C-alpha positions in Angstrom: 16.3 -1.0 10.4 14.1 0.2 7.6 12.3 3.1 8.0 9.2 4.2 5.8 8.0 7.4 4.4 4.3 6.9 3.2 2.2 9.9 2.0 -0.9 10.5 -0.5 -3.7 9.6 2.1 -6.5 11.9 2.7 -10.0 12.4 2.1 -11.9 11.8 -0.9 -15.1 11.5 -2.2 -16.8 8.3 -3.5 -15.7 7.5 -7.3 -12.8 9.4 -6.6 -8.9 8.2 -6.9 -6.1 8.5 -4.8 -2.1 7.6 -5.2 -0.4 6.5 -2.1 3.5 6.1 -2.2 5.9 4.2 0.4 9.5 5.0 0.1 11.9 2.7 2.3 15.5 3.6 3.6 17.9 2.4 6.0 18.8 -1.1 6.2 17.9 -1.9 2.7 20.0 -4.8 0.6 17.6 -6.5 -1.9 13.4 -6.4 -1.2 11.8 -9.2 -2.2 8.0 -8.2 -1.9 6.7 -4.9 -1.3 3.0 -4.4 -0.8 0.3 -2.6 1.2 -2.5 -3.7 3.7 -5.2 -1.8 5.1 -7.3 -2.3 8.4 -10.8 -0.4 9.2 -11.9 -0.1 12.4 -13.4 -3.1 14.2 -12.1 -5.1 11.1 -9.0 -7.5 10.6 -6.4 -6.3 8.6 -6.6 -7.3 5.0 -4.5 -7.7 1.8 -4.7 -4.6 -0.6 -1.9 -6.1 -2.6 1.8 -6.6 -3.2 4.4 -6.6 -5.9 7.7 -8.9 -6.4 11.0 -7.4 -7.5 10.2 -8.6 -10.7 6.8 -6.8 -11.3 4.5 -9.8 -10.5 1.4 -8.4 -8.8 -1.4 -9.8 -6.4 -4.5 -7.9 -5.3 -7.1 -8.6 -2.4 -10.7 -9.8 -4.1 -12.0 -6.2 -2.8 -9.8 -4.0 -5.0 -9.2 -6.1 -8.0 -10.0 -4.1 -11.0 -9.7 -0.5 -9.1 -6.4 -0.5 -7.6 -2.7 -1.0 -9.4 0.2 -1.3 -7.6 3.7 -0.5 -8.9 7.4 0.0 -8.1 10.3 1.7 -8.5 13.0 -0.6 -7.2 15.7 2.0 -7.5 14.1 4.3 -5.4 12.9 1.2 -3.1 9.1 3.0 -3.5 6.0 1.3 -4.0 2.6 3.1 -5.1 -1.1 2.3 -5.1 -3.1 4.0 -7.2 -6.8 3.7 -6.3 -9.5 4.8 -8.5 -13.3 4.5 -8.2 -12.9 4.7 -4.3 -15.9 3.5 -2.1 -16.9 4.2 1.3 -15.8 0.9 2.2 -12.4 1.5 1.5 -12.0 3.8 4.1 -9.1 2.2 6.5 -5.6 2.7 7.7 -3.4 1.9 4.6 0.1 0.3 5.5 2.9 -0.5 3.4 5.5 -3.4 3.9 8.3 -5.1 2.5 10.1 -8.4 3.0 13.6 -8.9 2.4 16.1 -11.6 3.6 12.9 -13.5 5.0 12.0 -10.4 7.4 9.0 -8.7 7.2 8.7 -4.6 8.1 5.9 -2.4 8.1 5.2 1.1 7.6 3.1 3.3 10.0 0.1 3.6 7.9 -1.8 6.4 6.3 -5.3 7.2 6.7 -7.7 7.2 3.8 -11.3 8.2 4.2 -14.0 7.9 1.3 -17.0 10.0 2.3 -19.2 12.7 0.7 
């Protein structure tokens, strides 16, 4: 079993910033990918970004240039720095990880961008 602790979500005004973190624990052996997805009401889940063990990142088109993913391998933690937030960034953000070919999901944290 893999457990996640996600934090950092909340309410922020347009143009503001938030930093999400997600720490995995439990049956952790060697994590290949860690990443973030988001899902807004009535919309499909979409990729925010992911990062490999070596630090290579990939982002969804809608967040490129505004969001940054980083990772602390020693702490099994992935971070998502979100800048210049827009109302359309409002969603539940969930972290995930892949190890040994299996995908695990966190429970999600709400991010609301509103004035």
